[in-house]
N, C-alpha and C positions, 0 to 999 in steps of 0.2 A: 957642541959635544953630542955624540949620538944618543938618541933616546932609548930607553929600555922599559919593559913592562914592570912597573913597581908593585902592582897589586891586582888581583882579580876578585871583585866583590861577589860574594855568594849569599844566598838567602839564609843558609844555615850552615851545618857542618860540612865535612868533606863529602863529595858526591852530590851536593845540593846544586840547584840550578843557579846559573850566573844571573846577576842583576844588571840588565842594561842601564847605563847611567845617562842622565840628562844634564847633570850639573856637577861642577867641581869648583869649590871656592876656597881660597887661601886666607887664613887669619891674618889681617893686616898688622896686628900688634905683635904676633908671634908666629912667624911663618913656618914653624915646625908643625903646626896644626892645620888641617884642612878638613872640610866636610864634603860629602857627596850625597846626591839624591838621584833616585832612579825609579824603576818600575815596581817598587813596593812602597810601603808606608813609612819605612825607617829612614831617617836622616842620620847617617853614620859619621862620626868624628874620629879621625885618625891622627896619630903622632908620627911624623916622618922618621923620627929617631928610632922608632920601634919596627920600622919596615925591614923585612928580610927578603931574601931572594924568592922569586915566584915559585910556589909549590912546596916550600919548606915549612909553611905554617898556614893555618886556616884563617881566612880573612875575618871571620866572625870573632875570633879570639884576639885579633890585632886591633879591632876597634876600641878606642878609649871608652866610648859609650854610644848608645843609640837613642835617638829622640823620636817621639811619636805621640800625638794626642791620644789619650786613653780611649776615646770612643772609636778611633780608627784602628787601634791595635787590638781591640776586642773583636772586631768584625773580620770578614774575609779580606785578606791583604790584596787579593787580586782586583778588588774593586777600586783601589785608590793608588796613586803613584805621585811622586814628587817631580814636578816639571822644572823647578828651580829652587836652589838653596844658596843663601849668601850671608856673609858676616856683616855686622855693623862696623863703623869706623874704628871702634875700640877693640873689636874682636870679642866683646862680652855678650853679644846676642846673635842669634841666627834666625833669619826669616826663611820659611819654607812654604812654597805654594803647591797645593795639592790639586791634582786633576779632578775637575768637577766637584770641588769642595772649597774650603776656605784657605786663607793665608794665615799661618800660625807663627807666633814669635816665641822663641825659646831662650831662656837665660842660661848662658854658658860662661858666666863671668869667673867661675871658680875652676874652669877647665875640668869639670867633673859632671856626672849626671845630676840634673836638678833634683832637689829633695822633693819627694812625693808629699811630704807634710806642708811644704811651701807652695807647691803647684799640684794640687790633687787631680787636676784634669790633664796634667802632663805638659802644659804650656803656660806661658806668661800672659799672652793676649792673642786674640784672633780678629780677623778683618773680613767683612762680608760685603756683598752688594755687586761684585763683579761676576763674570762667568769664565771659568777656565776649563773648557771641555773640548773645543774643536782642534786646537793646536797646542804646541808646547809654549806655555807662557813664562815670561820672565817676571821676577819680582825684585825690588831693590829698596834700599833706604834712600832718603833724600833729606838734604839739609846739612849744615856744617857739623852738627852733632847727632845726625841720624834721627832728627825729630819727627820725620814723616815716613810713611810707607807708600810705595807706588807699585801699581800692577796694571797690566793690560787686561783686556776683556774681549769676549766674543761679540759684544754689542758694538765694537768699533770705538769705544771710549777707553781712556786710561783713568784710573781712580787714584786719588791721594787721600790717605787717612792720617789723622793725628795718631802718632805711635802709642801714646799713653792712653787716650780715651777711646780709640778705634772709631771716632766720628769721621765721616766723609767730609773733607774740607774742600775738595776740588774734583770735578769730573769734566773732562774735555773730549770732544769728538776728534779723534786722531787718525781714523782710517775708515774707509767705506765698508770694510769687512771685519778684520780682527786686528787688535794691537798685541804684538808679541814681545817686543824688546824695549827695555827702558834703561837708559844709561845716564846717570847724573854727572855733571862736571865735578871734578874733584875739589874745586875751590870756590866756585861761585854758584849762585842759584840758577842754573841752566840745566834743562833736561832734554835729552834726545830720545825720540820714540820712532819705532818702525813697525810695520805689520805686513799685510798682504800686498798693499800697494808698493810701487817701485821707488818711492821717495822716502827720505828721512826728514822728520819734522823736529825742529828745535824750539823749545819753549822757554820763556823767561817771564818773571812776574813784573810786567810793566803797567798793569792796570791799577789805578789808585782808587781809594774810597772803599765803601762797604760792598760786599758781594751783592749781585743782582738777585732779588728775591725769586724771580722766575727761574734763574739758573739753579738756585738751591732746590726749588720745587721739582725741576726736571731731573736733577741728580737723585733726589729721593725716590721719584717715580721709577727711574731706570734701575736703581738699586733693588727696589721691591720687585720689579718685573723680573730681573735676573734671578733673584732668590726664589721666586715662585716657579720659574722654569726649571731651575736646578732641583727643587724639591719634587716637582712632578716626575722628572726623569728618574730620580732616585727611588720614588715610590714604585715605578715600573720595574726598576732593577731588583728591588727587594722581593718581588713576586716571582722572579725567574730563577733558573738554574745558572750556574756560573761556568759551564763548560767552555763557552766562547770568551775570547779576550774582551775586556770591557769596551775598548774603542770600537770593536766590531759590533758588539751587541747594541751599543747606543746608536751606531750608524743605521742599523736595521730599524731601531725604534723610530729614528727621525724619518726614514724613508717609507716604511710601511707598517712597522710593528704597532704604532699607536693608532693607525687607521685615520690619521688626520690629514685633511687636504687644506688648501689655501683658505677656504671659507671657514673651516674649523679654527685655523690659527687666528684669523681675523676676529672670530667670535671670542676666542680666549683673550686676545689683546683688549677687546672692548670690555670684557669682564674684569681684566686687570685694572683698566682705567676707572671703571665704576667702583671697584673695591678700594682703590687708592683714594678716590674722591670721598667715599664714605668715611674712610679712616681719617682723612684730613679734616672733615667736618666734625667728627667726634673729638679730635684733638682741639679744634677751635672752640667747640662747645665746652670742653673740659677746662680750657684756659679761661673762657669767659666766666664760667661758674666759679672758678677759683678766685678770679678778680672780684666778682660780686660778693663772695663770702668775705674777702679781705676788706672791701669797702664797708660792708655791714658791721664788721667787728670794730673798725675805726669809728663809725658813727656811734655805736653803742658806748665805746670808751669815752667819746666826746660828750655824749649825753650824761653819762654817769659823773663825769668831772664837772 
């Protein structure tokens, strides 16, 4: 059947600028609903039954509701955009990955705007540790019941988080440059990833036993390094004007605006490693102190008895 233009998404009322879209996802439980994400901070949910001919209604009034983290909706919308938005297997949740920001989880189980009293920050959960700045990153649920969240990263790894706790449970090197796309198998625990390289990698959980402590340490270090890099660039952004598109401005910063050469980047990486080692040492000392206090209390109880 010939295709036709169903809707033109705009940032506001009539006469407003069009919103270039990066992502369209259909609700798997009720295919009347679909969500879109693009070059502003709003994830818009539409009902196909309410769609009308192009030009006869305003796209902003057709949206069932719009989703956005409160801290992003309060700032300049030109600074953030959605690179991917997707539904969970039940259609009750939506994941949205924001350019050079975090991945956010929204509750849409009632097919209505989430209550502010229940989610004062505007979202159900968020996931950090990756970088989504250089290219258009995908994001997805993983697991038979969407128990996990997966995303690519500028560091060449893909990250997997526990959906409920937001803890990083897996980080794998999957590309020499950037990991962009992640597609889970619909029925079994298999994940396909791709990036800048010309191949597609397929992953399956074949390793038995407990996770390697070194792998866990590397994942924690990479996540903290990515977070620090994102915060540094955002601090530069906050000091500048916003006449230029965000991706252009950040490209300038990377090439010349920060004034950093290779030696400076190496120094910053060394600083990151030192800070991470100090934090790890503080955590170890804190755990040891807690263990000592627990032992002392047990000794005192035994002496008193």
